[in-house]
Every structure is written in structure tokens, then in C-alpha cells.
N, C-alpha and C positions, 0 to 999 in steps of 0.2 A: 504493500500500500504506500510505503514511503517513496518508492520510485514513481508511482502514479502522481503523488502529491508534488514531487520535484518537477516532473514533466509539466504538470499544470502550471506551476509557478513560472517555469521557463517560457512557456507559450504566452502566458499573460504578460510577463515582463518585457519580452522582446517585442510583442505587438504594441504594447503601450509606449515603448521608447521609440519605435519606428514611426508612429503616427505623426508627430510633429515634423519629422523630416519629409514624410510623404505629403503632408499638407503644404509645405513650402514648395515642394516639387510640383504639386497640382496647380498652385497659383502661377508659378513660373511657366508651366506647360500650357496654361490656358484652359484647364479643366475645372472651371468654376462658371458654369453656364448661367445666364440670367434666369430670374424667377418666372415660372410659368403660371398661368391662371389657376391650374389645379393644385399647385404646390401649397403647402401649409406654412412654409417659411417666407420671410419677407425680404431677405437679402441673399445675394449669391453665396453659396457655400461650396468650398473646394470638394471635389470628388477624388476618386482613385484610392480611397482608404483601403480597398481590397489588397493593394500592394503590401501594406503593413500586415494584414491578416495572413497573406501567403508567406511573408518573411517569418512571422512568428510560428506558423505551422511548420515550415521547413526546418527552422532552427531547432524546435522542440523534437521533431521527428529524428533528425540526424543526431542530436545529443542523446536521445533515449536509446539509440542503437548502440551506444557505448556503455550504458548502464548494465551491470552484471546480470540482474534478474530480468531484464527485458531483451537481452541480446538474442535469446532463443526464439523470440517471436518474429525475427527477421529472416526466417529460413526461406520464405518465398520472396518473390520479386514484386509483390503487389505494392510495397511501399515505394518502389521506383515508379510504378505506374501512377501512383498518387501524385508524386512530385512532377512527373511529365504532364499528366492530364491537368493538374492544378496550374502548372505554368502556362499551358496553352489557353485554358479558360481565362486566366488572368490577363494574358495578352489581348485576347478578344474583348474582354471587358474594358481594358485601357483604350482600345481603338473606339469602342462604342461610347465611352464616357467623354472622349475628347472630340471625335469627329462625327460620331453617330454611325449606325449600321442599319441596313434594312433588315426586316424580320427574317427573311430567307437566309441571308448570309450569316446572321447570328445563330439561327437554328443549325446550319451546316457546321459551324464551329463547335456548337454544343454536342452534336452527334460525333464529331471527330474526337473531342475530348473523352466522351463516353466510350468510343471505340478503343482508345488507348487503355482505359481501365480494363475493358474486357480482354484485350490482347495480353495484358499483364496478369490475368487470372482473376480479376474482380468480376465474377459472373455468378448468376443464380444457377444452382444445381437442382433445386427442387422447390416446389410450392406446397405449403401445408394444406391439407384437406381434412374434413371431419373423419377421424378414424384411420387415415392413411396419409400418404404423401404422393405428389405427382412429380415424377422424375422428368427433368427437361433434357433434351438432347443438346449437343453443342450449338447448333444453329438457332434453335428455338430459345435456348437459354441466353444466347448472346443478344438476340433481338429483344427479348423481354427485359433484359438488363439495361440495354441502351434506352429503351422506352422509359423505364422507371427513372433512370438518371436524368433524362431530359425533362420529364414531367416535374421532378423535384427541383431541378435547377430553376425552372420557370415559376414554380409555386413560391419558392423563397424569394426570387426576384420580384414577384408580384406583392409579397408581404412588405417589401421595403418602401413603405409609404410615410412613416413617421420616424422621428429621431429615435434611434435605438430599438426599433420594433423588430427588424429582421435578426439583428445580432442577439437580442434577448430571447426570441422564440427558438432560434437554433441552439443557443446556449442551454436553455431549459431542456430541449430535446436531447442534446448531447449528454447532459447530466443524468437524464432518465435512462438513456442507453447505457451509460457507464454503470449505473446502479444495477441494471438488469444483467449486463455482461459480467460484472464483477462477482455477483452472486453465483451465476452459472459457473464461472471459472474457479473461484475459490471454494465455494461451499459444495459444489457438485463434482469437482475434479476434471472439468473440461479445460485442461491446461491451455490448449491452443486458442481458447477464447480470449486470452489476454491481449491478442492483437487488436481486435475491434474495441476492447476496453481502452487500450492505449490511444487509439485514434480518437475515440469519443472524448477522453479527458483532455487531449491536446486541442481538439476543436472547441471544447468548453472554455479552455484557457484563453484561446485567441479571441473568443467572443467577449469574455470578461475584460481582457486588456483593451479591446477596441471600445467597449462601452464607456470607459472612463472619458473618452473624447467624443463619443457619438450620442450619449444620452442628452435629452433636451436641457438646455439649448445646445445643439450639436455644433462643434467646431469643424467637423469634417464629415463627409458622407462616404460610405463604402462604395456607392455607385454600383453599376453592373459588374464592375471588377470584383467587388466583394460578395455581392448577393449570389452571383452565379457560382463563385468558388465555394461558398458555404453550402449551397445546394448539392454541388458535386461531392464534397467531402461527407456530407450527411448521408447521401445515398450509398456511398462506398462502404460505410459502416454496416448498413442494412444488408447489402449484397454479400459482403465478406463473411458475415456470421453464418449464412446459410451453407457455406462451403466448409465450415469449421466443425460442425457436429451433425450427427444423424438425427432426424426427427423422431424415429422410433426409439432410439436410445434415450432421447430427452423425455419422451412420454413415460418410459419406465422409471426414470430418475425422478420426474415430477408428476407421479401418478395422481397426486391430489389436485393438480392444477394443469389441465391440458392447454391452458392459454399460453404457456411458455413457448410452445412451438410455433404459435401464430404471431407472437410479439415482434420478431425481427421484421416481418412484413407489415404488420398492422400498426406498429408504433409510429413510424414516420408519417404514415397516412393520417393517423389520429392527431398527431401534433400539428400538422399543417392543414387540418380540417378547416380551420377558419379561412386562411387564404384561398384554399381550394373552393370552398363554398362561395367566397367573395368573387372568385374568378368566374364560376358558373353563372352567378347572378348578374355579373357585369356583362357577360356575353348575351344572356337573355334580355337584359335591360336595353342594351344597345341595338340588338337585332329587332326587338319589338318597336323600337323608336325609329327604325329605318336607317340606322347608322351602321358603320362598320364595327364588327366585334372588337377591333383593335383601336377604335377611336377613344381617346382619353376623356374622362369626365370626373366629376366630383361626387359620384354616388357610391364610392367604396365604403367598406365597413368602418374604417378609421375616420372617414369624413362624416359618416352618420353619427359616430360617437361624439365628434366635435360639435356637430349641429345640435345634438341633444343637450349640450351645455357642459360637457366634460372638458377639462383643460387638456392640453397636449400631454402632459405627464400622466394624468389620470387615465386617459384613453389607452396609453401604452401599457400602463400597469394592469389595467383590466384585461388586455389581451394576453399579457404575461400570465395572469391568473388563470385564464381559461386554458392556455397551453399547458400550464403546470397541472391543473386539475385532470385533464385528459391523459397526459403522459404518465404522471405518477400513479394515478388510479389504475391504469393498465398494468404498470410494473408491479404494483402491490397485489393485484389480482393474480399475477403469475407467480408470486413468491409466497404469499401468506395463505394459510389453509382456510381462514374464515372469510369467505367471500361476502357474507352478510355484513360484517363489520366494515369492511372496505367500502362496500356500496353505500352503506348508511352514512359514513363520514363523507364520502364523495358527494352524495346528494345534499347534505347539509352545507358543505362548502360551495357547491354549485348554486344553491339557493341564495346564499349570501352574495355570490357574484352577480346573480340576476338583480338582486336588490341594489347593489352598488351601481350597476349600469343604469337602472331606472331612477336613481336618486335625484338627479337634476330635474327630470320631468315631474316627479312627485312633488318636489319642493315648489316648482312653479305653480302647480295646481293646488297647493295648500293641503296636501293629503298626509303630510308628516305630522304626527301628534305633537312632537316637541316644538314645531314651528307655529302651531295654531295660536298659542297664547301670545306670540310676538307679532301676529298679523293684525294690522289695524282694521277695525270694523268699517263697513261701508258708511255708517253714520259719521264716524270720526273722520273718514276721508272727506265726506261732504263738508263738514265744518271747517276742515283745514283748507279746502279749496275755495270757500266763500269768505273766510276771515281775511281781512286785510286786502 
């Protein structure tokens, strides 16, 4: 565990220290575009923050390869694929953040980066099904893996709408992944599982280091450079774990909780459920309005939270809360025997989250009991309006 903690600190520290340098580079490079109508900030903010994220990730990965208890997880070349694919997606992001890219060219670059990961062994080998597992052949596994990588890249990119939102959600997801993989590795003896656990804790560290500069009010944006990189790394964890242990063996070890074999596939989908739902609703909204599905607007979920009366910070924290509820509830269900207790606690926390979301609207309507005594009556308002 000490090696994981050290790796986390290295990733966070290197990313934190690189951000000011990247910020100055972005300003000199002209990667601080003017404010658009749909943006929530009021002045140009430098982008290219993803360069610092990649630097922190690469540094922590290379240093962890020298740690005694983590050297054995570098038996495969998948970590080289991560560095190569991450480097390619970072270059694509830099080009997009500085000069802009059309959707087709960006998609081609994402597929190419996903292909590098698959080429280096980051590939789905099976899919969990109720009571069994579906083995995938090399070609089908490669296609499914590339599709999953590209979808996650764009989902995380889509979530990057408020200061600190994408980094926070991916950080929460990574910590949930680490908790799951660490339990599988240490408690159940799947030693090779320590590789995805290591990648998860490194990814969490880079997100934390970046958030010191990116949380509202942000001094730098990760841009497509960072959001696409985070999506790529997040998916690589998911895909890697399916090649590290057999589903039937996991069912025997975790006989009390069959959810454990579904979690590698389900967890990233659950964590990014909000941006995915927002994406689907945006496509439907724009199509029904006779617009292009790719036409930008201000109807996204984070815009709606702001319109409800939430501050920028509160809107981000609420989305953190929902991501944490979904991610750690799923992890808890896969680890603990008492599903009833986990579900009860989850429902209670989710109920509180719903209340927090509706708080500004309830306050405006005078439905909060502690505000009623402070609200002036209509008669008093009349006297105040006529006096003087």
C-alpha cells in the first residue's frame, strides 16, 4: 500500500508543478481562445492543461516501474502502449485546442490512439453475462475495445463543461476503481490485478494535482488535450482488468456477490452516466429543434444547475456527489455481503443529493420551513411599498 501511496503523491506533485509552466506555454502559444456564448467563464482562460496531466502520469508510471513491489506488474508491454497512445491523444488535443479540428479528423485520431492500446495488449477478452461469460475473438475483441475507448474519450470530453468537473469525476472514478482492484488483488490473491490498481491510483493523483489549479475559479483548462487523455486512461483500466482474471474464478472467490465480475465493465459506464445521459438528451434536444446534433447550446446539465440558482462551485460539487454515490455504491455492493445495508445508505445519500439540487428552487418558492419565518408577509410588503 505504501508504494501505491508514493505513486499517488508523485503523480499529484508532478502534475501540480507542471501546470504553471504549461499555463505560460499556453499563453505564449496562443491557446487561450476568446469566451464563447455558451461558456460559463467571463474571460479567456489558457488551455493545454492536459500536457501537465500527461507529464504527471508518465513520471509516476516510469518511477513506479523502479519500485521493488511494483516492478513485477510491468511484465507486459501494455504500459508502453499507454505512454504511446496517451502521447498521440495529447498531440491531437494540442492541435484541437490551438487551431481546432473537424469532428472526423478528431475521431480518426481517437481511433488511432485506441488502436495503439489494442496493439499493445489492452483488449477485452470476455464480457460478463448472467451465469456465464462471453469469450471474444481477437477481431471482435479489438473492435469492441476500440469502440469502448472512443465512447469514453468523448463522454469525458463532453463532461468538461465547468471548472474542475471532468478532473473531479475521473478522479472519483479512479479512486473507486482502485478500491475495487485493491480488494481483489490483496484480499483475494489476484496478484496481477495490481497493474490496473496502479494505473487507477496514478490517474487519481494526476486529477488531484490538476484540480489545485482547475477548481473554480480555474486558472487553466485541461482542454481537449486533457479530457481526451483522461478518457483514454480511464478506459484502459477497465479493459486491462478483464484480461487479468477469469470471470468464473472470480465468481467462486466472490460467491456472495456476483456483481464483482460485472464491475470492470459496469463501473465506468455508471460513473459517466451523467455525461452520457446529458449527451443523449442534447442530441435529442437539438434534433427535435431542427438543429445539428453537434450544434452547441446552453441546455446541458451543468447549465441547468446554474439556471436553477446553484453557484458554479455548488453545481460541480453536486455532480461530484452523484458520481461518488454511483461509483462507491457499486464497489460496496461487490465487496460487502449485506446488500440491504449498502442500498439503504445509498438511497439515503441519494435522497439528500436530490434535496440539495432542488434547494434553490424550494427557497425561491418559500417551501423551506426555516425560511418561512424570515419571509415578509404580503401585508408588510404592501406597507413598505406605500410608506414614504
